[in-house]
KEZA-479870 format. One record per residue (C-alpha): x, y, z negated. Coordinates in steps of 0.02 Angstrom, whole numbers, plus 50000, padded with zeros to 5 digits. Example, Ala and Ser with C-alpha at 12.3 -4.5 7.8 and 13.67 -1.06 7.14 Angstrom:
506154977549610 506844994749643 
REM end
This chain:
500084999249984 500545016250043 501015030849909 499325040649996 498275026449977 498625023749794 497855038549717 496325034949834 496085016949777 496255023349604 495015036649621 493945022249689 494135012149550 493805024849426 491925028149498 491805010149512 492065010649316 491115025649301 489525015649400 489665000049275 489565013649105 488135019449172 487145006549211 487394998949042 486895016148965 485435017949088 485044998349030 485055001948856 484135017548841 482675008148978 482624995948834 482355006548696 481145017748788 479995005148869 479964996948708 479255014248622 477795009848782 477764992548772 477994987348607 479604980648535 478944964248557 480014951648634 479004948748780 478924967548816 480834968748808 480964951448922 479834960749059 480894976049045 482414968149059 481634956949213 481084972749294 482964975449296 483894962349354 482344958649471 482844978149536 484764972949554 484544955249616 483524965749778 484674979249783 486084964249801 485184956549950 484614970650037 486364981250028 487314966150069 486484960050217 486734978150302 488344980950240 489414974950403 488574987650495 489065001450371 490145013050478 490835022550307 490485011250148 491525023450030 490015035750091 488655024950080 489115019649900 489155037549856 487485039949943 486845025049829 487425033749658 486585049649714 485185041249747 485195032249578 485205050349490 483625056749608 482535040749589 482815040549404 481825057649389 480315045049444 480685039449261 479955055449183 478765057649320 477995039049288 478045040349108 476775055049065 475685047149179 475775030349090 475655040448913 473925046348998 473425029349056 473705020148910 472135019648830 471045016248946 472055002048984 472214993948828 470434997148822 470124989648974 471464973848937 471934975048768 471034959148740 471794948848874 473484947548814 474154940648971 473404952849075 474034965348965 475924960948983 475824957649174 475284974049197 476604981049101 477804969749187 477134981149348 477444996449281 479174993049226 479444986849398 478875001049451 479945010949343 481715003849370 481734996849529 481875011549631 483465017049540 484014998049513 483714994249663 485075005849738 486514999749586 486354983749661 486944990649808 488644996349778 489724982649754 489284973649903 489524988950000 490954990649928 491644976549941 491464977750126 492524990350133 493884987050020 494014966250101 495204963850231 496514953150296 497974957950163 496774954249997 495264942850043 493524944749984 493884933349804 495434945049760 494374962349805 492664955249742 493324948749555 494214965249549 492754973949566 491774964749444 493434968349327 493324984949345 491254988249343 491104974749191 492294986149095 491495001149116 490054993549061 490994988948890 491025008248880 489495010548921 488634999648772 489855009448663 489485026748706 487255018148712 487495011648553 488565021748450 488555044248530 487375046348646 485645042848550 486145051248375 487215064748447 485735070848562 484335062248596 483725049348719 482995060048837 484645070748859 485785055048862 484765049849021 484975066849093 486975065449060 486775048649145 486155056449291 487315069049297 488715057149282 487755047949435 487865062649540 489685066649510 490245050649540 489125049249719 489695069149764 491625061249716 491375045749827 490665055449985 492135067449969 493335052149970 492375042750109 492615057850229 493585053850386 495235058850377 495415059150170 497115052950100 497105032750128 495375030450185 495225029050373 493465029550447 492895021250623 491465013750700 490964998050641 490954984350762 488944979950719 487874965350757 487284952250625 488664946350506 488994928850446 487524922650328 487834909750186 487394894650290 487654878450307 488874879250426 490224883350319 491834881050441 490974894650541 491954910150460 491744926850522 493504936650611 494284953250568 493204967450640 494194981150682 493874997850625 492764995650466 493565006350355 494825002550231 495675012850091 497355005350138 498345003650311 498174985650386 499474976250329 500534965550442 500284951450406 499234939550505 497304936450449 497104919650508 496304909950365 497574894150320 497214875050309 497114876750135 495884888650092 494924880750262 494804863950182 494324871149997 492744882750066 492484866850173 492284854450019 491484868449913 489684869050015 488454881250030 487044870849938 488314869649775 488784887049779 486924891049786 486934881549620 488664886649558 487954905849583 486014903449513 486594892249361 488134904049310 487024917849323 485514908649227 486874900449078 487704916649058 486164928649013 485474912248897 487084912348813 486924929748775 485234928348698 485734912648597 487414921648546 486414935848489 485154926948374 486654918548310 487544932548255 486144940848170 485964926048054 487494932847998 487544953348028 486534966247970 485304967448117 485504985648169 485674994848321 487754996048295 487584977548272 486674973548419 487814983648526 489414977448439 488924959948530 488484965648696 489894975048712 491194961248658 489984948848778 490534962448909 492204960848875 492564941848887 491514944449057 492704958449116 494164949149045 493754933349110 493374945749314 495294949049281 495834930249274 494834925949412 495524940549514 497364934049497 496774916849518 495894921249689 497554931949730 499124915849694 498134902049698 497804892449884 496434880549781 495584886249645 494484871749621 495394863349485 495494880549365 493734881449406 493024865649344 494344867849180 493684884049157 491874875049150 492514859949057 493494871848937 491844883948910 490814871648884 491514865048739 491874882748662 490094884648677 489694871948576 490824872748452 490524891348408 489014888248281 490154875348195 491644888948197 490284901848153 489224890748012 491004887147938 491794901747915 490324909447848 490194896547720 488344888447788 487834907747851 488384918947730 488074936647774 489964943647826 490664959547770 490204956347580 490574974147484 491274981947655 491134999947683 490605006847861 492195005747936 492644990447862 490954983347910 491104987548088 493024982248098 492224965148040 490844961848144 491764965148287 493414951648215 492074937948197 491534942648403 493284943948457 493774927048399 492294916448422 491504927548568 492884933148675 493934915948710 492414907448760 491604919848874 493414923748943 493364906049034 491624907749075 491994924449136 493054917249278 491564907449361 490674917949447 491984930449510 492934914049571 491524909049693 491744923449792 493644914449818 492444901149919 491744911850043 493294922750100 492604926550283 493604945850285 492944959250302 491384955750422 490164946050314 491154953350132 489444962250094 488374949850138 489134937550048 489394946349887 487644951249914 486824934349936 487784926349775 487424941649669 485744940749706 485674920849669 486674925649518 485354941049461 483894927849498 484684915249371 484994930249247 483184934149244 482684917149200 484214912249080 483804927748986 481634925148979 481934904248974 483074906148813 481864918448739 480284909348765 480634891548801 482304886148741 482154894648546 480324891648491 480504873948590 482494866348511 482894878548403 484624888448421 485814876648378 484734861048504 484784876848637 486664880648615 487094862348630 486164860548773 486894877948856 488614868648816 488264852848910 487524861449065 489334869249084 489944851749085 489094844549182 489484859549300 491274854549296 490824836849353 489974844849500 491764853649569 492504843449688 494514841849670 495844833149733 495954814749700 497634821049601 496884830849503 495024820149486 495594811149336 496224825349241 494424833449272 493314817849205 494494816649052 494244835649037 492344833749020 492474816648920 493504825248795 492374840648798 490734828348775 491524817148637 492234832848542 490324838348571 489514821148485 490794822148339 490474839748289 488764839548324 488164857148329 486294853748320 486384845548125 486724861548052 485614869147951 484504884848023 484604896247885 485534899047723 484784887747563 485364896347392 485804884047272 483884879047176 483024883747329 482204871247432 481584875247613 480004870047655 479784874147850 480474883747979 480084892448129 481154898648259 480524908648387 480834923948511 480664937148387 481834927048258 482164913148121 480784913748002 480924902047851 480034899047694 480674894847538 480324887347370 481364892847218 480604885947023 479004884447087 479244902847172 478854904947386 480024916047487 479804920547666 481634926047736 481794932147914 483364928948001 484184920347856 484244937847742 482904948647749 481544944347619 479794946947667 479144945247515 478804931947388 477354924647270 478434930147115 478124949747187 476274944747202 475834959647080 476884972147166 476454966547341 474654968247319 474684983447234 475424991647369 473384989247474 472524993347309 473285007847265 472725018447416 471085010147431 470655014947238 471195032847303 469885033347463 468185038047390 467185023447521 468475014447609 467365004647737 469025000447867 471004999347839 472304994047960 473804987847904 475564989947999 476464972947964 475904958047870 477344948447806 476854935547673 474924941447685 474794945747514 474514963547534 473394961247665 472294949447570 472234961047436 471254971547516 469624958847509 469414962747331 468874981147403 467094984847484 467834984747649 466934980047817 468534978047928 470194973247887 471264974248046 473234968548008 474654969648167 476034957648116 477544958748262 478094941348249 477084926948284 478234914348180 477854927447997 476104923548062 476254905148062 477114904547917 475754913547797 474404906047864 475324887647813 476114892147652 475164908447568 473684905847570 473384903647397 473924922547364 472904929247515 471084929047466 470614920747610 471314930847713 471464919547885 469534913747849 468784929347827 467634934247962 468144951747916 469854950647955 470594952548137 472464947748139 473284953848292 475034946348319 475794962448400 476414977548413 475444988348264 476195005448332 475535001848488 473824995148461 473545011348367 474175021048508 472905012748614 471475008448504 470145022648505 469505012148328 469725026448166 470085018847987 469535026747843 471295019647783 473185014647859 474535006147754 476085005347822 477114990147746 479014989847673 480114989547822 481974987647813 482465006947873 484124997047960 483254982148060 483524988648267 481944994148313 481184998748132 481615016248137 480045016948293 478965017048129 479695033148056 479505044548185 478595060348204 477645053048376 477165035948263 476465047648138 475475058548234 474875042848311 474185037448135 473445053948082 472275053148248 471745034248209 471125039448001 469555042748006 468695059147933 469345060247754 470465046447801 472065042347720 473875035247785 475155027847654 476825024747713 477935012947567 479735015847547 481015004747498 481895015847404 483225001647339 483715002747535 483815022047568 484855036947507 484275054347470 484825056847636 483655045347724 482175048747613 482055068547643 482255062747839 480815052347814 479945063747698 480135080547801 479555070947956 478075064647868 477525080847787 477535089347951 476245076848030 475335078747862 475355093847765 474425086547634 475605072147557 475895064047389 476855055347315 476455038847234 477415024547124 477235006247185 478075000947008 479195006146876 480594997746935 482695004946883 483614995847017 482304989847139 480755002647153 479635008147308 478485023347334 477085028247446 477075045347534 475085045247562 474565060047691 472735063647704 471755070947854 471585090447830 470005095047722 469905078547661 469075078347475 470055079247317 470125062347215 468345059147121 468495047446948 466755039246980 467735027947154 469255025647036 468275018846884 467205007646987 468864999247088 469514997546927 467924988046864 467864978247011 469544973647005 469664966746829 467934957246873 469004947847007 470254944146890 471614953846955 473144951946843 473764971146840 473564978146680 474434995646736 473294996546886 471644990146801 471864996646630 472335013546663 472115016746847 472905023046996 473345037946917 474645030246808 475855028946954 475375047147033 477145056347037 476585071947111 475995082547277 477465086147401 476515098347474 476475109347325 478435107147298 479085114647478 480725117147416 480975099147345 481715092547508 482775103347606 482645108747811 483155097547920 483075088748075 481535075948098 481425059048154 480825056248309 480595045348475 481825056048568 482995057648435 483015041748309 484115046448154 483375033648034 483975021648151 485645027448159 486015032647995 485315017947880 486365006747938 487685018347883 487095021747716 486685004847675 488594998847701 489275013947611 488065010547459 488914991347479 490745000247451 489965009747312 490425028047426 488565031447428 487005030947302 485245021547335 483775033947291 483405023347134 483945024946951 484105043046855 484275049747022 482565043847071 481775052046887 482905067146937 481825069347124 480095063246993 480455077146879 480825090346992 479165087447081 478115086846915 479155104346876 478675111947049 476915104147056 476365103446892 474815091246865 473765102346770 473915114446938 473565099047060 472405105247194 472115083747213 471635082547052 470295095647000 468795087047002 469605072146889 469525076846697 471145083346623 471625067346554 472265062246718 473845073946706 474215066446527 474085047146633 475065054246777 476605061646613 476185045246547 476725034546685 478395044546721 479105041846548 478575025646563 479695024546724 481015037446636 481205023546477 481425007446598 483115016646679 483605023946509 483515004146460 484555000946613 485905012246584 486015008646404 485395023446319 484085014046200 483775026546084 483165038246225 482065021846287 481245022246116 480825040546131 480095039046308 479025025546267 478445035146097 478275048046208 477005035646334 476075029046193 475575046546134 475215052446314 473925035546332 473205037946178 472605054146208 471855046246380 471165032946268 470245045546144 469665055946290 468875040346362 469695041446538 470855025446550 469895015146632 468285003146593 468124997946416 469024983546354 
REM end
């Protein structure tokens, strides 16, 4: 290559790198934003991903079949990148249309999930097809311009894949760690569009005739060779196709060895390998992601780390394929070896992870944020990178077997790329909706491993290498048989626990465990969704909001968990209860094991259980509810931030009936003051009338509820509260604090009357979901004792300040209650203070506070306003 050509090729590779980064930025943003529209269900994510890959596959095939007729491939590549930026604008236009049509579409198809999912898939295709179709044309067109006599298609295509995939790694990290929290999704999307425009303009300039290192001329035209059965009919070099370096003096004739290799690996086998490589690679991405969320925090950062590591492995594999294609006349033995070794590695990753984490114990322990990120990267690099590099060589090596020269280079890349992409669609959907529910995680990985070993057997090699190939596959099969990855436990069972049942599905791994008679439900091995032992607290999450509403007839629950909270609503005179649970596995576990605690929830005619995204149900349904209750959501879980945004709260407000209220429970033991302030600012921006309620009197694991009411809702009334207390007592409710003292003992204060309590700052929005990015960092910092959750003394300080800024005696919410209600609230505060004083070892202070609480309660009883008579 001449000195003049080097800058041009280097610049072109830089553009390909940027293109790969931008494509992954788009993909991450599309998955997030369409998840808001379609719901965060696995099905909705699946159709979005399928639409993305379908557009890529169609672009590969269409542009690949026309690449040979392109006069200036680099310029066409530039116009394709500019087209991506232009068609991406459709995203904003069509989304606004969809927002207007969503409610009538939901009314028409909401009770037909399959039809509604098909409609979402069609919309996703309309939104994503134009830009992804153009993205899919970039590599075939570039391969057409670069492949030639000096470097064959195998070398050029593998190098392009390496550069493009390396860019994708950068794009994942950019979209996963930087852009959304820094500038928001809309601005990130605009940055990606600007990036495409810049890449396109640079390529158009680079591809102009006379540019250094670029010699444009007319193509010979005509139909190039297709991926046909006549594998010996190799296309000849066509003079005049644009190159990025002067034609080498070496002969362009194909060697006899290369011809023999191409002949041995027939088109049918190439088709099988291209499709299977895509299928198994995307299936493996789904399965490995599920494997890792069993041992790491399931946050947006962990997902980005796993995806970036996976793509880095594929990029490194492409580089290995590039080197093999350049140095080896017969890459068949290497390909067979990569498949066999990679298959063995896939099968052993579950065993290594299980042993390394001592039976799926969470990694990183009490490390801080940086230590945690490095730890997750370390686990992923050790387990994913070596195996991923082996398997990442497979698809790029396939181009070596169709080294047909420039005349058909684009078509070969397009045909093989479209087959690989089609396989990827089938693999990602098949792993999520077929393999995981039917086989479980470990058996699915075992099946993928065996499939790679099987593909190794299909590679035809010379007789001298045949024994080595068979031995490698046999050794791999024996080692898998001995390791028995499918025999590993699906979840971690702690000492004293008994695993009753486990569900593995597209939404997660759900387990029900028993310990000393207590039933517990866990999601993805670590997140406790509730337990029978905490049934008093779980029932209280329904009782409190229903007791302070004067006449609740309809109630909607966002999230079900164990179903104990939802079942408690049936103790009230409600006529309709609707609960939306995202995970079918959670719903199945609740139905099967928690029936003794949910008041016959699943058999009550008043109850409708929807296995659907609750946010989307509320957005689409025209129904209004007296009470809406948001469950305790783990704030750092990927996607959970959607349930704390301004847009979601606005949807909830629109679905409240006149005088209705919304109670959003917060796990303060998972939130720092920063996150609580963020959520509260966002909540009060939508609900100007907001009050704060305790869910318990715990020191370490407290929960609170933000209760927002529609404007003009009446103040609390005594008669409905007393009626609720009598009803619960008659039904045998075992919650003496609630039944005997009433809800006012849990009242913390009126946030609407304490405007200075929460410092001003940003809101949590769909466009800039700060909570989803801040909470994982705070959680790790708290583990390392570098920050504090809003518990113990910090929580009491908040309660004290709230009571000082908004005294109970002047609270407009309490004006129709007797004066003793303020004493009840102060008694509750003293009770909570005493528990925290005891936890801190301040026993004298504890005794003083207990005496204070007893004095206040005695004054209430003398006034006759504590509740039903004993």
